[in-house]
C-alpha positions, 0 to 999 in steps of 0.5 A, spaced: 473 422 484 475 426 479 471 432 476 472 432 469 470 439 464 464 436 459 466 442 454 474 443 452 475 451 452 474 455 457 471 460 452 466 456 452 464 455 460 458 459 460 457 457 468 461 456 474 458 450 479 455 452 484 461 450 489 466 455 485 466 462 490 467 468 486 470 475 488 476 478 486 478 487 485 474 493 483 477 498 481 473 504 485 478 510 483 485 512 481 489 518 481 495 521 478 501 524 481 503 531 478 507 535 483 502 533 488 504 534 496 499 529 497 495 524 494 489 523 498 483 517 498 477 520 502 471 516 499 470 509 496 473 507 504 467 505 507 463 498 509 462 496 502 469 491 502 472 488 508 479 489 504 481 495 501 488 495 495 492 501 494 496 499 488 503 503 486 506 505 481 512 508 478 511 513 485 517 518 483 519 524 487 521 530 487 528 529 492 531 523 494 526 522 501 521 516 504 514 515 501 509 514 507 501 514 509 497 516 514 489 514 516 484 518 518 477 517 522 474 524 520 474 523 512 480 526 512 480 532 516 485 530 520 491 523 520 492 522 526 491 515 528 495 511 533 499 506 529 504 501 532 508 497 526 514 493 524 518 494 517 523 490 514 527 491 508 531 486 503 537 489 500 541 489 492 546 492 489 546 492 481 554 490 481 553 485 487 557 489 491 552 489 497 547 485 499 543 484 506 536 484 510 535 488 515 529 489 521 528 497 520 527 499 528 529 507 525 522 506 521 517 502 525 512 506 530 509 503 537 503 507 538 505 513 535 501 518 531 506 519 526 506 518 518 509 511 517 514 509 511 512 504 505 519 503 504 526 501 509 529 507 505 528 513 499 527 513 494 532 515 487 530 522 484 534 519 478 529 518 471 529 511 472 527 511 480 520 510 482 518 506 488 511 500 486 508 496 491 501 494 494 498 496 501 492 492 504 488 495 508 483 490 512 475 491 515 477 499 515 469 501 517 469 496 524 467 499 530 469 492 534 477 491 532 483 495 530 485 496 522 491 491 521 496 493 514 500 490 510 504 493 504 510 491 499 514 495 496 519 495 491 523 502 490 530 503 486 535 507 489 541 509 488 543 503 484 540 499 490 534 494 489 530 494 496 524 490 497 520 492 503 515 490 508 511 494 513 505 491 517 502 493 523 495 495 526 491 503 526 490 503 534 483 505 534 476 502 534 472 508 530 471 507 523 477 509 518 474 512 512 480 516 509 487 516 507 493 520 506 500 519 501 506 523 501 514 524 501 517 525 508 519 532 504 518 535 497 512 532 492 510 526 488 513 528 482 509 523 477 505 516 479 499 513 480 495 510 486 489 506 484 484 504 490 480 497 489 475 494 493 477 486 495 470 482 494 
């Protein structure tokens, strides 16, 4: 059966049919880096949403270093959740002189409380070099299941575009209620991180 609209313009629609489920992303908070050693989100991550998304917009470091994160179960007093992760990376040079896909076994974690890299390589410090991407944390308030996450980032370093894919889980059944982002060394000179709840 084909269902047709009773009007000719989306602007005329005043109500969705009951069979269409709404949903979307709600902006909870955002932080702008300015020579920041860390960016911490210590509120807004609770049982309101089943999934939370962080958006990284032009993260520019003070040094040619890696961007990383960790989780907290005590509102940011400690960032040391045990994690197991996997990382792979695709890269391509502006001059077409180098390209490939690689599993980054040196960037993953196996039951470690260390910070996890959010890119399979460093971010450049040139004026036009930065990292952008998305990090999604699933059901952080669960007291039954581990805390799964996935991330995809795009970065520029010395004429190389790198597209990284990171996934893993925080091996805790305690609620995760805070997240820290930082560089492995130096500061985040500039950039914006936005936190959304997904309904």
